[in-house]
N, C-alpha and C positions, 0 to 999 in steps of 0.2 A: 616555288610559281612556275606552273608547266608553263614549256615552250609553248608559243604561236605560232606556226606554221605559213610562209606567206604565200602567195597565188604562182601557180605556176608560172607564168611568166609575169616580169615585173611590174606591178601596179604604176602607171604615170598619169595621170589624167592629164588627157587632150580633148579638146574641140574636135565633135562629133562633125563630120566631115559633109552626110545628111541633110539634105535639104531641110529647112527647118518645119514645122506642121502648121497648118490652117491655124488661123486664131480662133475657128471656129470648133475645127476640133478637139485642141485644146480647152478652150474653154467647158466645150460639154464634159472633155472626161476630169478635171477637177472640180465641174459643178454636182458629177455624178458619183463621184471617186464617195468609198463607202468600206470601213473597217469590217475584217471578217476574223470570227475566232482563228483561234488554231486548229481547234478539233473539227475544224470545219474548213480547213485546206490541205490542201493532196496536190500531189503531181499529174500533171508536171510541174516544176520548178523551174527558174530559168536557167539556160543553157550556161556554157560557160563567157560565152563571148557576150548574151545577156546579161549577165553579172556585171561585166568589164564594163557595159554600155551606163547599166545600172548606177553604177561607184562614181562613175566619174560626175554622172549628172549629179551626185550627192555633193561632191566636192563643187559644182560650180557654183557657189551660196557668196554674199559678200561677208569678204571678210578683213574687217579693219586692220591696218598692219601686216596684214600676209602672213598671221601667227601658225595659221593652218589647227587651230586648237581642238583637234578630232583624230580618230582611227578608227579602225574597224578589225573586229576579229568575229570569222565565219564559222558557223557548222553547221556541216554539213555531212551525207552519209554515214557512218556508222561513231563519227565524231557525236555528233546527239544524241545517242541513246548513255556513251559514254560519260557525258556530260550532266546529262539530267540523274546517271547514276548516282554521280560522285556530289551532286547535289542534294539527293535526296539522303545520302548518308550521312550527310553533313547536318541536314535539318535533325533526322533522325535523334543524331549524336548530341543535339544541340535541345532536344525535346524529349528527354527518357520517357515521361511520362504524359504518353501521347490521349490527348481528349479528342472528343468529336471532330471538335473543329481542327488541332493538328495534323490526325489522320487522313482526314480531307486530303490537307495541306501536302502532306507527305507523297501522298497518292496523284496529286497532280505536277508535282515536281519530279517524279519517276519518270513523266514523260514529255515534261515540260518542253524538249527543242523533238521531241519526234514529229511531233503531227504534221506540220510544214516542212517538204523538203530543203528548205535553207531557214536559217535566222540570222542574223546581222546584228553585232552587238555593234551599236555607233557608242565610242566613246569616248569622252570629255577630257581633255589634258590642260582643260586653261588654267593659266599660269597668274596669280595674284599679283607677280614681282613684273609682270611683261610688262613692255611701252605703252599697252593698253589696256582699258579698263576690263577687268575680267568679269565685268558683267555683262561686254558687249559680247567676248568669245565665246560664254555661254548661248549667247542668245545665234551666234553663228552657228554654235554645234545643234540647236534644235533646227536652224533651220537646215542643215545637213539630213537630220529625220527627214523631213519635209518635201525636202528634195529626191531624196530615197524612196518614198510610198511615191510622190507625182512619176516619178522611172517607170517605175515597176506598173504601177497602176497603166500607162501612156503604152508597157508593153503589152497589155493582156492581163499580167497578173494581178493577185489582191495581194493582199497583205494587213498587216496589226502592228503599232506601237505598242508597247508593254514594257515596264517595269518588275514592281511587283519586289516581292523580301530580295529576290536574286541582287538584283541593283543597290542595297543598301546595308547587306549586309556583309560583313569586312573580312569575312573567312570564306565566303561564298565568291566573292569579290574575286581573292584573288587566287580561289581556284579556277576560275574562269582567265586568268591571264590580265587581270588587270592591275595594276600598279596602283602600289597605297594614294599617290599624288590625284590619281586619277576618277573617275566614276565615270556610270554606264548614262547616258544620256537616255538610250533608250533601246531595246531587246525587239529589233522590227521581224516579224515573223512570215515570210514568203510563201507563196506556191500559186495553187489553182482553187481559184472558190468551186466546191461541192454543191453549195447553194447562196446566189447573194440573198443577204439576209434584207430584212426593209427599212428603210428609211429613219433613222430616229429623227425627233423634233429637233429642229434647229431653230438656233438664235433670230430675234426679229430684227433687221437694223435699223428701223426704229426706235428699239431699245438703247441702240448701243452707238448709232453717229449722233454727235453734237457738231455744229460751226460755230468756232472762234468768232466773236464780235467784239469789236473795242470799247469799252467802257465809258 
């Protein structure tokens, strides 16, 4: 398994001392957030200080039992192409008789991490033997992914939360430094949007919300 290097400065989540944003501005950001495909993401990406702030916000989630059932793996600079090349080689070895479909997947994998200047793998390390339910730990990791995206949006960057073959193949996970007992909750690609995509159809609240009434 490859080693994963820590950030230059030891990462310790701490509350940000700056003044909180106004409710209106925060709501507007959340209401207008839109996922952007990796191929539509480019430079610039977050600075080192901005990345630290993004990850700090990502860690500020409800965590029943304070188990911290997540960690991050960062793909930046030349590591993006190196990881993509290794994943593509692994996929080719697993699929020696390439079809039109698998050939397309191979092409995508060869550049998987290279479009956005930053890719954050959010790794779930939920423990089924912990003192709190595993399902609650998994929900916490999902909240980490969403906080990560919200913080990215608040700083003016675009992102997309993906998984795919990489997140479910045991050898691919090992290639990225994910341990056997861990899973990838999300590969969050972060950068600047070259073009903002149109909004997609959103669910209607009337179809989703009911009020409980005693019988």
